[in-house]
VOBA-327911 format. One line per 10 residues: number of its first residue (from 1); their letters; for each residue x, y, z of N, C-alpha, C. Coordinates in Angstrom, 3 decimals, padded with zeros to 6 digits. Example, Ala and Ser with C-alpha at 12.3 -4.5 7.8 and 13.67 -1.06 7.14 Angstrom:
2
1> AS> 013.190,-005.690,007.800,012.300,-004.500,007.800,013.200,-003.300,007.800 ~ 012.850,-002.250,007.080,013.670,-001.060,007.140,012.900,000.030,007.870
END
This chain:
287
1> MATVAAVIAS> 053.700,-005.742,001.380,052.504,-005.080,001.872,052.697,-003.563,001.873 ~ 051.588,-002.844,001.838,051.643,-001.383,001.838,052.125,-000.858,003.188 ~ 052.667,000.335,003.168,053.152,001.004,004.372,052.232,002.172,004.721 ~ 051.787,002.229,005.964,051.075,003.422,006.434,052.144,004.441,006.802 ~ 052.367,005.369,005.896,053.464,006.318,006.057,053.130,007.419,007.052 ~ 051.852,007.768,007.151,051.430,008.810,008.090,049.941,008.671,008.354 ~ 049.555,009.036,009.552,048.146,009.167,009.933,047.959,010.617,010.346 ~ 047.007,011.294,009.722,046.855,012.731,009.927,045.393,013.053,010.209 ~ 045.155,013.873,011.225,043.802,014.299,011.573,043.797,015.806,011.755 ~ 042.759,016.452,011.233,042.686,017.902,011.376,041.250,018.374,011.242
11> THHPFYYRAS> 041.042,019.610,011.593,039.800,020.297,011.259,039.873,020.725,009.792 ~ 038.755,021.221,009.257,038.757,021.621,007.835,038.003,022.936,007.661 ~ 038.621,024.011,008.074,037.965,025.322,008.049,037.857,025.813,006.607 ~ 036.629,026.040,006.100,036.490,026.401,004.686,036.977,027.796,004.337 ~ 037.246,028.650,005.339,037.698,030.009,005.040,039.224,030.121,004.945 ~ 039.958,029.009,005.144,041.415,029.115,005.100,041.904,029.596,003.738 ~ 041.354,029.029,002.677,041.839,029.390,001.341,041.686,030.889,001.092 ~ 040.520,031.428,001.406,040.289,032.864,001.186,041.208,033.695,002.070 ~ 041.344,033.315,003.342,042.195,034.088,004.257,043.649,034.051,003.816 ~ 044.106,032.888,003.370,045.522,032.728,003.034,045.901,033.399,001.722
21> TATGDDRPPF> 044.937,033.590,000.836,045.230,034.198,-000.459,044.872,035.673,-000.525 ~ 044.217,036.195,000.498,043.817,037.602,000.499,045.039,038.506,000.654 ~ 044.946,039.707,000.117,046.039,040.673,000.196,045.492,042.021,000.651 ~ 046.404,042.878,001.064,046.042,044.248,001.416,045.020,044.321,002.528 ~ 044.074,045.228,002.380,043.062,045.432,003.411,042.125,044.235,003.550 ~ 042.076,043.374,002.541,041.199,042.205,002.598,041.799,041.061,003.409 ~ 043.083,041.151,003.740,043.742,040.060,004.462,043.440,040.176,005.954 ~ 042.823,039.154,006.558,042.474,039.247,007.983,043.709,039.253,008.869 ~ 043.623,039.808,010.060,044.802,039.942,010.925,045.386,038.625,011.395 ~ 044.573,037.578,011.377,045.066,036.280,011.846,045.645,035.425,010.712
31> ADEWVAKIEA> 045.634,035.936,009.481,046.004,035.107,008.330,047.456,034.641,008.391 ~ 048.385,035.532,008.747,049.801,035.157,008.712,050.105,034.036,009.699 ~ 049.536,034.132,010.904,049.761,033.074,011.884,049.149,031.761,011.401 ~ 047.974,031.838,010.818,047.291,030.642,010.312,048.116,029.994,009.195 ~ 048.605,030.784,008.268,049.411,030.258,007.164,050.676,029.593,007.703 ~ 051.329,030.214,008.670,052.554,029.630,009.233,052.272,028.271,009.863 ~ 051.143,028.157,010.560,050.795,026.882,011.170,050.486,025.832,010.102 ~ 049.788,026.228,009.046,049.453,025.281,007.990,050.703,024.832,007.249 ~ 051.624,025.734,007.003,052.846,025.347,006.294,053.672,024.354,007.113 ~ 053.703,024.528,008.419,054.395,023.561,009.273,053.663,022.224,009.273
41> FRETLTRARP> 052.336,022.275,009.314,051.526,021.054,009.269,051.714,020.333,007.942 ~ 051.735,021.075,006.843,051.909,020.485,005.514,053.199,019.685,005.433 ~ 054.232,020.171,006.061,055.524,019.488,006.005,055.451,018.102,006.624 ~ 054.530,017.885,007.565,054.427,016.555,008.171,053.953,015.523,007.163 ~ 053.143,015.923,006.186,052.764,014.991,005.119,053.878,014.862,004.100 ~ 054.482,015.962,003.714,055.576,015.908,002.741,056.675,014.972,003.224 ~ 056.983,015.051,004.514,058.048,014.225,005.091,057.731,012.741,004.986 ~ 056.455,012.384,004.927,056.052,010.978,004.880,056.211,010.360,003.493 ~ 056.378,011.162,002.472,056.566,010.705,001.091,055.475,009.727,000.641 ~ 054.194,010.128,000.730,053.114,009.210,000.371,052.958,009.053,-001.139
51> DVLVMVGSDH> 052.396,007.909,-001.525,052.048,007.657,-002.921,050.544,007.805,-003.165 ~ 049.741,007.608,-002.125,048.288,007.650,-002.243,047.715,008.126,-000.919 ~ 046.571,008.808,-000.976,045.934,009.364,000.207,044.553,008.745,000.392 ~ 044.325,008.104,001.538,042.982,007.704,001.947,042.434,008.850,002.772 ~ 041.291,009.421,002.370,040.823,010.653,002.968,039.421,010.479,003.547 ~ 039.308,010.654,004.863,038.047,010.518,005.574,037.417,011.888,005.749 ~ 036.177,012.020,005.315,035.440,013.268,005.469,033.951,012.988,005.559 ~ 033.155,014.034,005.436,031.699,013.901,005.525,031.046,014.903,004.592 ~ 030.135,014.433,003.780,029.431,015.303,002.848,028.481,016.224,003.610 ~ 028.535,017.509,003.290,027.701,018.507,003.968,026.378,018.686,003.219
61> FHQIWLDNMP> 025.679,017.588,002.988,024.402,017.592,002.266,024.541,018.191,000.858 ~ 025.708,017.998,000.243,025.898,018.473,-001.117,025.470,017.417,-002.134 ~ 026.026,016.222,-001.996,025.678,015.148,-002.928,024.836,014.069,-002.261 ~ 025.016,013.888,-000.967,024.289,012.852,-000.233,023.182,013.527,000.571 ~ 021.946,013.076,000.358,020.810,013.760,000.971,019.949,012.747,001.712 ~ 018.866,013.218,002.309,018.048,012.394,003.176,017.253,011.322,002.429 ~ 017.248,011.374,001.106,016.564,010.318,000.366,017.385,009.043,000.279 ~ 018.684,009.135,000.636,019.550,007.946,000.588,020.828,008.272,001.353 ~ 020.832,008.000,002.655,021.923,008.427,003.529,022.738,007.222,004.001 ~ 023.868,006.918,003.354,024.715,005.826,003.843,025.446,006.247,005.114
71> QFLIGKAPFY> 025.726,005.270,005.971,026.496,005.569,007.177,027.986,005.697,006.853 ~ 028.488,004.804,005.999,029.889,004.850,005.583,029.944,004.544,004.091 ~ 030.667,005.349,003.341,030.711,005.218,001.886,032.144,005.383,001.401 ~ 032.516,004.579,000.401,033.838,004.681,-000.216,033.675,005.135,-001.664 ~ 034.418,006.157,-002.048,034.454,006.568,-003.442,035.289,005.584,-004.241 ~ 034.782,005.231,-005.418,035.461,004.217,-006.240,035.520,004.694,-007.688 ~ 035.980,005.920,-007.870,035.981,006.553,-009.182,037.417,006.791,-009.667 ~ 037.593,006.921,-010.981,038.937,007.205,-011.504,039.373,008.639,-011.258 ~ 038.425,009.533,-011.008,038.747,010.917,-010.693,037.573,011.535,-009.932 ~ 037.833,012.686,-009.308,036.809,013.345,-008.499,036.818,014.844,-008.784
81> DGNFYNEERE> 035.642,015.395,-009.040,035.474,016.845,-009.045,035.287,017.299,-007.608 ~ 035.794,018.498,-007.329,035.702,019.003,-005.972,035.093,020.392,-005.893 ~ 034.335,020.565,-004.834,033.669,021.792,-004.411,032.412,022.065,-005.237 ~ 031.445,022.642,-004.526,030.132,022.925,-005.080,029.933,024.433,-005.178 ~ 028.895,024.830,-005.883,028.705,026.251,-006.169,028.641,027.080,-004.895 ~ 027.906,026.607,-003.887,027.785,027.418,-002.671,029.120,027.546,-001.949 ~ 030.000,026.542,-002.085,031.330,026.625,-001.472,032.204,027.627,-002.218 ~ 032.054,027.686,-003.528,032.756,028.703,-004.309,032.249,030.099,-003.946 ~ 030.942,030.226,-003.805,030.324,031.523,-003.543,030.604,032.015,-002.129 ~ 030.390,031.144,-001.139,030.468,031.576,000.258,031.897,031.572,000.796
91> FGLPRMFMPG> 032.699,030.601,000.380,034.036,030.447,000.961,035.158,030.840,000.005 ~ 034.827,031.079,-001.256,035.867,031.393,-002.222,036.705,030.208,-002.627 ~ 036.201,029.000,-002.416,036.982,027.810,-002.751,037.028,027.620,-004.267 ~ 038.150,027.134,-004.786,038.263,026.918,-006.227,037.640,025.592,-006.630 ~ 037.280,025.449,-007.879,036.943,024.134,-008.412,038.217,023.303,-008.448 ~ 038.089,022.024,-008.116,039.266,021.165,-008.035,039.005,019.849,-008.762 ~ 040.079,019.229,-009.186,040.020,017.960,-009.903,041.102,017.058,-009.338 ~ 040.708,015.872,-008.871,041.639,014.985,-008.171,041.608,013.589,-008.773 ~ 042.774,012.976,-008.991,042.785,011.587,-009.461,042.343,010.641,-008.353 ~ 041.686,009.554,-008.726,041.315,008.523,-007.770,042.254,007.336,-007.857
101> HEELSGYLLR> 042.131,006.440,-006.909,042.913,005.197,-006.906,041.915,004.046,-006.853 ~ 041.462,003.613,-008.023,040.393,002.623,-008.090,040.801,001.292,-007.463 ~ 042.056,000.910,-007.594,042.487,-000.377,-007.041,042.348,-000.399,-005.527 ~ 042.867,000.635,-004.864,042.783,000.670,-003.405,041.336,000.866,-002.950 ~ 040.554,001.653,-003.670,039.147,001.806,-003.330,038.427,000.464,-003.372 ~ 038.635,-000.280,-004.459,037.983,-001.571,-004.590,038.427,-002.556,-003.529 ~ 039.698,-002.513,-003.203,040.230,-003.403,-002.167,039.611,-003.086,-000.807 ~ 039.576,-001.805,-000.430,039.002,-001.435,000.866,037.517,-001.757,000.926 ~ 036.834,-001.595,-000.186,035.407,-001.903,-000.223,035.165,-003.390,-000.018 ~ 035.843,-004.224,-000.784,035.651,-005.666,-000.687,036.062,-006.195,000.690
111> EGIDAGFDLA> 037.247,-005.813,001.117,037.753,-006.319,002.395,037.003,-005.703,003.570 ~ 036.566,-004.462,003.426,035.800,-003.836,004.495,034.452,-004.497,004.696 ~ 033.793,-004.862,003.600,032.536,-005.593,003.707,032.768,-006.934,004.385 ~ 033.813,-007.626,003.976,034.113,-008.929,004.579,034.505,-008.810,006.048 ~ 034.964,-007.615,006.452,035.338,-007.392,007.856,034.146,-006.988,008.712 ~ 032.957,-006.895,008.101,031.765,-006.638,008.893,031.173,-005.256,008.754 ~ 031.660,-004.446,007.807,031.086,-003.128,007.563,030.319,-003.167,006.252 ~ 029.028,-002.875,006.301,028.210,-002.858,005.088,028.399,-001.513,004.388 ~ 029.512,-001.396,003.697,029.919,-000.134,003.103,029.138,000.150,001.832 ~ 028.720,001.391,001.668,028.186,001.849,000.399,029.359,002.293,-000.482
121> FSNELRVDHS> 029.082,002.478,-001.769,030.130,002.988,-002.652,029.500,003.865,-003.714 ~ 030.346,004.670,-004.346,029.902,005.532,-005.433,030.983,005.580,-006.498 ~ 030.583,005.320,-007.736,031.497,005.454,-008.871,031.447,006.852,-009.474 ~ 030.600,007.727,-008.947,030.449,009.072,-009.491,030.424,010.104,-008.367 ~ 031.268,009.938,-007.386,031.254,010.813,-006.218,031.912,012.153,-006.523 ~ 031.259,013.217,-006.128,031.847,014.553,-006.156,032.074,014.974,-004.712 ~ 033.240,015.484,-004.409,033.601,015.729,-003.014,033.500,017.212,-002.671 ~ 033.255,017.465,-001.383,033.132,018.854,-000.940,034.300,019.223,-000.038 ~ 034.145,020.298,000.747,035.295,020.863,001.440,035.837,019.997,002.562 ~ 035.117,018.966,002.982,035.693,018.064,003.985,036.869,017.279,003.404
131> ITCPLITLRP> 036.911,017.147,002.078,038.035,016.492,001.392,038.952,017.532,000.759 ~ 038.377,018.559,000.126,039.217,019.503,-000.601,039.997,020.434,000.321 ~ 039.429,020.809,001.476,040.168,021.705,002.373,041.437,021.061,002.930 ~ 041.404,019.799,003.377,042.680,019.199,003.792,043.665,019.034,002.641 ~ 043.174,018.880,001.406,044.092,018.861,000.276,044.707,020.245,000.062 ~ 043.910,021.287,000.198,044.439,022.642,000.056,045.514,022.911,001.103 ~ 045.295,022.436,002.331,046.271,022.702,003.387,047.468,021.763,003.316 ~ 047.240,020.499,002.955,048.309,019.498,003.045,048.978,019.162,001.715 ~ 048.221,019.200,000.625,048.781,018.798,-000.677,048.125,019.621,-001.771 ~ 048.382,020.931,-001.810,047.668,021.803,-002.740,047.905,021.467,-004.209
141> ATDLPIVPVY> 048.975,020.746,-004.521,049.211,020.354,-005.911,048.200,019.315,-006.379 ~ 047.496,018.663,-005.445,046.527,017.594,-005.749,047.091,016.626,-006.786 ~ 048.334,016.222,-006.584,049.026,015.369,-007.544,049.041,013.899,-007.143 ~ 048.425,013.563,-006.007,048.391,012.184,-005.553,046.971,011.635,-005.658 ~ 046.819,010.360,-006.028,045.476,009.780,-006.085,044.874,009.653,-004.696 ~ 043.557,009.782,-004.629,042.862,009.743,-003.348,041.816,008.638,-003.332 ~ 041.501,008.182,-002.119,040.379,007.286,-001.871,039.498,007.975,-000.835 ~ 038.373,008.572,-001.232,037.501,009.231,-000.256,036.695,008.206,000.542 ~ 036.618,008.431,001.842,035.767,007.645,002.731,034.836,008.633,003.428 ~ 033.550,008.540,003.152,032.583,009.460,003.731,031.848,008.798,004.900
151> TNIFAPPMPQ> 031.647,009.580,005.959,030.922,009.109,007.129,029.704,009.991,007.364 ~ 028.706,009.451,008.021,027.508,010.216,008.370,027.679,010.808,009.758 ~ 027.906,012.117,009.810,027.996,012.821,011.099,026.894,013.865,011.233 ~ 025.951,013.889,010.295,024.955,014.955,010.257,023.519,014.483,010.443 ~ 023.169,013.302,009.952,021.762,012.924,009.845,021.439,011.737,010.746 ~ 020.758,011.962,011.877,020.346,010.847,012.718,019.384,009.926,011.975 ~ 019.470,008.611,012.249,020.349,007.969,013.226,021.764,007.795,012.683 ~ 022.732,008.162,013.508,024.148,008.045,013.146,024.755,006.820,013.827 ~ 025.862,006.293,013.301,026.560,005.226,014.007,027.058,005.714,015.368 ~ 027.207,004.782,016.294,027.753,005.121,017.603,029.235,005.492,017.489
161> PKRFVELGKT> 029.752,006.336,018.405,031.173,006.687,018.352,032.101,005.483,018.292 ~ 031.761,004.419,019.018,032.647,003.247,019.009,032.723,002.615,017.632 ~ 031.667,002.785,016.819,031.681,002.229,015.472,032.658,002.996,014.583 ~ 032.766,004.303,014.802,033.768,005.089,014.086,035.168,004.589,014.444 ~ 035.396,004.344,015.724,036.702,003.844,016.155,036.996,002.489,015.505 ~ 035.998,001.627,015.485,036.181,000.299,014.885,036.507,000.406,013.404 ~ 035.851,001.330,012.702,036.156,001.503,011.283,037.579,002.016,011.106 ~ 038.007,002.925,011.955,039.380,003.411,011.871,040.384,002.298,012.041 ~ 040.168,001.435,013.019,041.073,000.309,013.231,041.072,-000.624,012.023 ~ 039.899,-000.818,011.435,039.779,-001.706,010.281,040.499,-001.119,009.073
171> IRRLVEAWPS> 040.336,000.175,008.828,041.034,000.810,007.711,042.538,000.648,007.864 ~ 043.053,000.873,009.051,044.495,000.713,009.284,044.940,-000.720,008.984 ~ 044.191,-001.690,009.487,044.564,-003.088,009.288,044.513,-003.466,007.814 ~ 043.491,-003.002,007.113,043.352,-003.360,005.710,044.425,-002.700,004.857 ~ 044.734,-001.447,005.121,045.787,-000.777,004.355,047.117,-001.496,004.551 ~ 047.403,-001.881,005.778,048.674,-002.566,006.036,048.724,-003.948,005.394 ~ 047.556,-004.538,005.121,047.507,-005.856,004.476,047.387,-005.756,002.955 ~ 047.237,-004.552,002.423,047.089,-004.374,000.981,048.348,-004.858,000.271 ~ 048.239,-005.782,-000.662,049.434,-006.320,-001.341,049.990,-005.320,-002.358 ~ 050.739,-004.370,-001.852,051.288,-003.308,-002.676,052.521,-002.754,-001.982
181> DQRVAIIGTG> 053.405,-002.146,-002.752,054.568,-001.490,-002.152,054.347,000.008,-001.991 ~ 053.096,000.466,-002.089,052.775,001.884,-002.006,052.832,002.385,-000.561 ~ 053.150,003.652,-000.452,053.137,004.330,000.832,051.818,005.105,000.938 ~ 051.051,004.812,001.978,049.704,005.353,002.114,049.650,006.307,003.304 ~ 049.158,007.499,003.075,048.820,008.407,004.178,047.312,008.361,004.367 ~ 046.886,008.174,005.606,045.463,008.144,005.936,045.142,009.460,006.638 ~ 044.263,010.240,006.031,043.981,011.602,006.476,042.489,011.715,006.791 ~ 042.155,012.270,007.930,040.751,012.446,008.283,040.504,013.820,008.865 ~ 039.337,014.384,008.564,039.002,015.695,009.103,037.645,015.664,009.791 ~ 037.558,016.418,010.866,036.317,016.507,011.615,036.224,017.853,012.293
191> HLSLELGGPR> 035.481,017.893,013.396,035.273,019.142,014.128,035.610,018.925,015.602 ~ 035.948,020.016,016.256,035.869,020.071,017.709,034.485,020.659,018.010 ~ 034.318,021.431,019.074,032.986,021.989,019.335,032.619,022.950,018.206 ~ 031.393,022.812,017.716,030.992,023.609,016.562,029.486,023.824,016.583 ~ 029.073,025.045,016.314,027.658,025.388,016.226,027.395,025.980,014.842 ~ 026.389,025.457,014.159,026.015,025.972,012.848,024.573,026.461,012.891 ~ 024.373,027.750,012.667,023.038,028.316,012.636,022.409,028.536,013.992 ~ 023.157,028.290,015.053,022.626,028.480,016.396,023.192,029.724,017.050 ~ 022.776,030.028,018.271,023.175,031.286,018.919,024.653,031.364,019.265 ~ 025.352,030.220,019.295,026.770,030.241,019.647,027.686,030.181,018.425
201> QFGPHGPDPE> 027.150,030.356,017.224,027.961,030.141,016.021,029.096,031.142,015.884 ~ 028.833,032.425,016.173,029.805,033.452,015.825,030.473,034.080,017.039 ~ 030.765,033.274,018.051,031.493,033.783,019.194,032.975,033.909,018.896 ~ 033.734,034.483,019.843,035.173,034.659,019.623,035.948,033.356,019.663 ~ 035.337,032.298,020.213,035.981,030.994,020.310,034.977,029.932,019.876 ~ 035.422,028.674,019.933,034.466,027.604,019.757,033.406,027.674,020.832 ~ 032.245,027.092,020.606,031.149,027.233,021.570,031.423,026.574,022.916 ~ 032.375,025.634,022.993,032.634,024.957,024.261,034.146,024.762,024.422 ~ 034.862,025.787,024.907,036.325,025.676,025.056,036.762,024.526,025.951 ~ 035.958,024.162,026.940,036.334,023.065,027.824,036.303,021.741,027.074
211> FDRKAVGWIA> 035.283,021.526,026.250,035.268,020.318,025.429,036.464,020.313,024.487 ~ 036.769,021.445,023.869,037.906,021.507,022.948,039.200,021.139,023.660 ~ 039.378,021.655,024.884,040.598,021.348,025.640,040.721,019.855,025.882 ~ 039.627,019.228,026.322,039.662,017.787,026.575,039.872,017.004,025.287 ~ 039.185,017.432,024.228,039.270,016.707,022.966,040.684,016.733,022.408 ~ 041.335,017.893,022.439,042.714,017.983,021.955,043.625,017.078,022.781 ~ 043.386,017.024,024.087,044.173,016.134,024.937,043.961,014.676,024.606 ~ 042.699,014.263,024.392,042.426,012.879,024.019,043.143,012.500,022.723 ~ 043.027,013.379,021.721,043.607,013.061,020.413,045.129,012.999,020.507 ~ 045.737,014.019,021.099,047.199,014.090,021.143,047.806,012.917,021.892
221> SGDLDSALAE> 047.091,012.405,022.900,047.624,011.301,023.704,047.103,009.944,023.269 ~ 046.160,009.925,022.321,045.573,008.653,021.893,044.706,008.011,022.959 ~ 044.105,008.836,023.813,043.340,008.319,024.947,041.913,007.962,024.514 ~ 041.796,006.860,023.817,040.490,006.407,023.337,039.565,006.030,024.488 ~ 040.103,005.458,025.561,039.267,005.046,026.683,038.517,006.233,027.268 ~ 039.224,007.345,027.488,038.577,008.528,028.060,037.579,009.128,027.091 ~ 037.935,009.166,025.807,037.018,009.720,024.814,035.743,008.893,024.742 ~ 035.884,007.579,024.680,034.705,006.716,024.588,033.873,006.748,025.863 ~ 034.512,006.987,027.003,033.779,007.042,028.265,032.918,008.298,028.359 ~ 033.339,009.392,027.709,032.619,010.660,027.844,031.765,011.021,026.637
231> VSLDSLWAPG> 032.098,010.483,025.478,031.435,010.904,024.248,030.330,009.924,023.883 ~ 029.155,010.452,023.624,028.032,009.651,023.136,027.271,010.481,022.106 ~ 026.371,009.833,021.396,025.562,010.580,020.427,024.760,011.681,021.119 ~ 024.289,011.416,022.336,023.532,012.431,023.064,024.434,013.540,023.594 ~ 025.593,013.176,024.149,026.449,014.185,024.776,027.022,015.165,023.765 ~ 027.183,014.744,022.522,027.815,015.617,021.533,026.947,016.795,021.113 ~ 025.646,016.773,021.465,024.818,017.949,021.185,025.194,019.125,022.076 ~ 025.693,018.852,023.290,025.930,019.926,024.255,027.027,020.901,023.840 ~ 028.180,020.446,023.304,029.230,021.408,022.937,028.894,022.249,021.710 ~ 027.853,021.903,020.972,027.473,022.622,019.766,026.748,021.678,018.826
241> NATHGFMNFM> 025.806,022.202,018.066,024.925,021.312,017.310,025.585,020.592,016.143 ~ 026.858,020.922,015.832,027.582,020.214,014.770,028.808,019.478,015.307 ~ 028.852,019.248,016.609,030.032,018.648,017.220,030.143,017.148,016.941 ~ 029.107,016.552,016.351,029.224,015.138,015.991,030.348,014.887,015.002 ~ 030.845,015.945,014.370,032.029,015.791,013.527,033.238,015.320,014.300 ~ 033.209,015.414,015.628,034.314,014.886,016.437,034.454,013.381,016.263 ~ 033.390,012.709,015.851,033.493,011.257,015.666,034.473,010.902,014.552 ~ 034.691,011.807,013.605,035.724,011.550,012.609,037.120,011.606,013.239 ~ 037.296,012.473,014.237,038.562,012.456,014.984,038.709,011.124,015.726 ~ 037.616,010.613,016.276,037.689,009.330,016.970,038.026,008.213,015.996
251> LMMGVAGENA> 037.495,008.291,014.781,037.861,007.317,013.753,039.371,007.362,013.515 ~ 039.909,008.571,013.425,041.349,008.696,013.168,042.175,008.242,014.359 ~ 041.658,008.408,015.572,042.344,007.851,016.733,042.374,006.333,016.633 ~ 041.301,005.738,016.086,041.302,004.304,015.839,042.350,003.911,014.824 ~ 042.529,004.731,013.785,043.580,004.460,012.800,044.955,004.529,013.462 ~ 045.174,005.572,014.258,046.488,005.768,014.880,046.800,004.686,015.901 ~ 045.776,004.194,016.615,045.976,003.147,017.603,045.789,003.656,019.017 ~ 045.329,002.772,019.880,045.086,003.154,021.275,046.380,003.585,021.948 ~ 046.286,004.712,022.657,047.406,005.282,023.403,048.575,005.685,022.510 ~ 048.301,005.870,021.203,049.347,006.337,020.293,049.462,007.851,020.421
261> KADYADSLDL> 050.572,008.320,020.917,050.785,009.749,021.094,051.149,010.374,019.748 ~ 050.526,011.485,019.431,050.800,012.160,018.172,052.242,012.644,018.126 ~ 052.862,012.448,016.977,054.217,012.960,016.780,054.211,014.461,016.536 ~ 053.063,014.975,016.137,052.929,016.408,015.877,051.535,016.822,016.309 ~ 051.437,017.892,017.066,050.132,018.412,017.494,050.210,019.924,017.567 ~ 049.193,020.576,017.023,049.151,022.037,017.051,047.689,022.462,017.007 ~ 047.422,023.680,017.394,046.052,024.194,017.360,046.086,025.700,017.187 ~ 044.945,026.251,016.818,044.797,027.686,016.641,043.368,028.048,017.006 ~ 043.218,028.952,017.971,041.897,029.373,018.414,041.428,030.513,017.518 ~ 040.441,030.202,016.674,039.921,031.181,015.732,038.499,031.575,016.107
271> FHTMEAYFTW> 037.976,032.565,015.398,036.584,032.940,015.582,035.682,031.730,015.371 ~ 034.787,031.476,016.273,033.742,030.456,016.305,034.240,029.010,016.246 ~ 035.543,028.768,016.294,036.022,027.385,016.259,037.468,027.320,016.701 ~ 037.875,026.152,017.153,039.293,025.899,017.369,039.782,024.974,016.270 ~ 040.848,025.365,015.606,041.488,024.519,014.601,042.527,023.641,015.290 ~ 042.658,022.397,014.823,043.596,021.470,015.452,044.204,020.563,014.396 ~ 045.484,020.211,014.589,046.252,019.473,013.585,047.128,018.421,014.278 ~ 047.035,017.186,013.801,047.756,016.081,014.441,048.348,015.162,013.371 ~ 049.556,014.658,013.630,050.194,013.699,012.730,050.874,012.614,013.546 ~ 050.692,011.379,013.099,051.380,010.222,013.654,052.197,009.557,012.548
281> YPNGVGA> 053.376,009.044,012.902,054.176,008.240,011.989,054.277,006.831,012.574 ~ 053.399,005.920,012.157,053.362,004.588,012.781,054.672,003.820,012.687 ~ 055.440,004.088,011.656,056.700,003.369,011.465,057.927,004.263,011.654 ~ 057.726,005.411,012.281,058.801,006.354,012.470,058.820,007.386,011.360 ~ 059.389,008.532,011.620,059.428,009.625,010.640,060.205,009.182,009.408 ~ 059.543,009.255,008.262,060.210,008.939,007.004,060.365,007.453,006.731 ~ 059.896,006.598,007.647,060.081,005.155,007.442,058.970,004.587,006.565
END
């Protein structure tokens, strides 16, 4: 059976690439600290020695639109193009090309449907910065095949938070049952408190530092009970109008397991958001 070599959850700030590659007067004052944190975070994936990456993200209305909005979708393509024109223009992100893992995609799709999730799929999926940014931070060589899993965190009606947790648990169970000797890293990205286009977007911190503090504590300690007790589709509007991305963190907590304490946890308080990085080794470091 396959080995879950690492479970990784993080934010996906689209300006990291530009900040980390800027030089001279164009380099922001926080870039060096940010790069140091990312390089330490990257090592947590390298140490796991993965063969394939299952990557949970959410399309930012680039390819998936209101005319056909799946709640959960699996990419099932032999390769994936990454980043869209506006991401290149606004964030300086490069065009990217990533190999897919059709066998694992097909397996998760078939078994996931049989496990009670009516999963959508795409054989022609193009991915945006929710997938490419964690690759830039964790595996910039993009030399490992990926299986994208997209969730709906933007367009109501959205699945309930508990459904994200259930999907995370199911992904973990299915990967561990996959008849393969491959080492799989399951990586997911979401948001802490976040405001897009609203009056709190460009503050010195995330729009709700208290929510961020609690959220980081829930994730680092694997406290799903507390997260589920406080988080609802209605409550997530209060910390910022894009905070529903936290449900992807809850999905990853489901992957990691209830009360699973992160083996690695770090954060960085940046302009308008808090960045956070977590890694679990379900079978021990390097096992």
